[in-house]
C-alpha angles and dihedrals in degrees: 000000000000129000131201115332088017090283113154119254123204133205113237114199138175090239096254095113101240124183095275091049091050090049090051090051090050093049091048090050091051091049092051092046091049091050091051092049092047092050091051089049090051091051090054096041107041102075093065105017123132117238096257092054092047090054091049090047091049089054092050092047090050091053092047092048090050090053093048091049090050090052091048093048091048091050091047092052091046092052092047093053117095107271087001098144108144128195113253118251114264 
C-alpha cells in the first residue's frame, strides 16, 4: 500500500496475527500470485505479441513487480525488527 505522496506504508504488529495482519498477509499472497500468473502469461505471449499488447503487458508487469518489491521490503523490515519473526505466506 502507499500513503500520501505515493510513499510506502507498512503494517507494524505485535506478532500475534490479528485481523489486520491476516488481511495484509492475504493481500500480499494475492499480489504474489497475480505476479506469478502475469509472468506465466508473458512467457506464453511475448514471442508473437503485437507492439500494443507488449506495451500493455510491460505496464502490468511493472505494476506487479512494484507490488512484489513492496511485499519483499515489508517482509525484510519485519524480519529486521526485534522479535519480528513473521509466519510465511501460505
